[in-house]
Residue, then its C-alpha position, 0 to 999 in steps of 0.5 A: m500500500k505504501n508503494k502505491a501511495i508513493i506512486s500515486g503521489a508522484l503521478m499527482v505531482s507530475a500532473f500538477l506540474f504539467s498543468c502549470k506548464d505555460n503553453t502560451a509562452f516560453t521562457i529563457s533564463g539563466t546567469i551570466k557570470n563575470p559580466a564586467k561592463t555588460k549590463k544587458v543581454y539581448l534576444l535575437q529571433a530568426d526569420s524565414a531566411a534564418q536571419y536574426t534580428v533583436v526582438d527583446s532585451a533584459n537587464l542583468a540583475h546584480d547576480g548576473s541573472f536574466k530572463f526573457k518571456r515570449g511566445s512562439a506557436f512553433v519551434n524557432l531559432y534564437k540567440v542570446k547575445a551577451d557582450t560580443l558573444q552569441f549563444e544559439l538555441a531553439a524555443q517554442n511555447g511551453d519551454a523553460i530554458e536555462l542558459n548559463t555562461d561565464l564571460a571570463d571563459s576564453h573558450h566561451a563554454y556554456t550550458v543549456s537545458g530545458s529544450d531538446v533542440s537547444e541541447k542538440i544545437k549545443a552539441f553541434d556547436d561543440f563539435s563545430k568548435a573542435y573543427t574550427d580550432r583545428n583549422n586555426k591550428i593549421v593556419a597558425e602553424f603555417q604562418e609560424k613556419s613561413q616566418k621562421t624558415g623564410q620559405q616561399a608561401d607557395s611551397l608551404l601551401k602545398i603542404y598545408l592546404p591539403v590538410f586544411q581542405k581535408n579538415q573541411v571535408d571531414y567537417s562537412g561529412a560530420v555535419l551531414k551525419f548530424i543532419d541525418e541523425n536529427k532530421s526531425s529536429l530544427a537543429a538539423l536545419f541549423a546545421s545545414t546552414t553551415l554547408d556549402p549550398v553548391q557543393y552539397e546541393q544534392q544532399l540538401i535537396a534530399y534533406a528537404d524532401d525528407i522533412k516535407g511531411n514533418a507536421e511540426l517542422s513545417k510550421n516554421p517559416a525558415v523550414q518552409s522557405f528552405i523547402k521552397v528553395m530546394d524544390k526550385a533547385k531540384p530540377l537543375s540538380i545533378g541527375h536531372h534532365a538539362p532544360d533545352f534553350t535556343i540562343t544567338s551565337i556571337d556571329g548571329k546564328q541560332v544555337k540550341l543546347s540539344d544540338y550537343k546531344g550525343k556529346v559531353v558538353m559544359v554550358d559555361f556562364w561567364a562575362s568579360w567583366c567577371v574577373p574569376c571567369r577570366q582567370e578560369n578561361p585558360n583552364v577551360l581552354k586547356q581542358y577543351q583542347k585536351f578532351h575535345a577530340k574525345g567528345f567534350s564540347v563547351l557552350g559559352v553563354s556570356l552575361d555581357k551587355d556590350k557585344a564589343a567587350w564580349q568579342k574582345a574578351v573572346n579574342d584575348d582569351h583565345l576561346e575556341w568554342t561556340q559563344t552565345s549571348d542574349l546580351k541581357s546579363f542575368e535577365g537572359q533566357a538561359e540565365q533565367l532558365y538555369q537560375i544563374q545568380a552568380i558567375p562563373s557557373n557551369f553545368i556539365i551534361d552527358p550525351q543523353g542530356n542529363i546534368i552530371a556535374k555543376n560548378i567544377r573548376g580548376a584541377d577538379l574540372e580536369a580530374f572530373l573529365n579524366k574520369t568521365i571521358h575516355 
């Protein structure tokens, strides 16, 4: 009987606490130790584009404590800003979140509780810091050796750049793993913003497809916006059929993308005024000369408005492939069709008309063509 009474009492207390839970608001409270001259903390809220704006402020009490109370019918991303530091978390109505930190701590460590999503975001933040520290160590070692030995920066770069790049690849792999393990949490969307949207487009599209049916997540405007962006990108992602277009060549002829069916063709969006484009042109020319006889073609689409400047750039860079343009910059038909928002940009299309690669340049272009064209 005694055990039954204990259990019954525990259930009553639990029910009472649950009934007292405020489902019309959430709270974020905590303590900022060693605030020095910091008198206020600020609450920032993410919008549909995951951009943050200040929505509230709170004075620090004499013991460094603070408290925010706001309402959100859906889980959303927030930041608590103390001095120059910002602490990421997520909240929705019913949450009672506690965040504690010490501004004197050079490692900017903090604790957070009361929100499963916030705890996952902290876990992500912790391993992100580990990769950042590793990158900083690589850069510091490179700079130290460069100064001590007097070696040319180029020779040291050959040693340290691959190490730095591998760390970046490892980090991106860890981010993708985190997203895969936390798809039903807003923490995954938070993590996705750290990925290169060009390099990891396929993975981001797959993630968007996976969360479309999540009723809770889909209430969040940032999630809605992310899914819309990925849905728009999907038809132009790797594995999809490249949309056909007709455009005028530099000598006034009509050219269709479908004219290149049966070949591997790179649609190269560039312009005479684009410095990175002009820097990449010698590499594209080199690959064109190396692989053209094996079935590789390039179709240049210029975003120039001035035909004379376009023609001069073609001549100066010795470009040997067909050049086309509507002379309408980003408003051209092909540019709109392929959603070009920045250049240089390219799409590599297989003999069947399917997109097999996007935005690869430099040594990566040669490596890809070596694997693709035999």
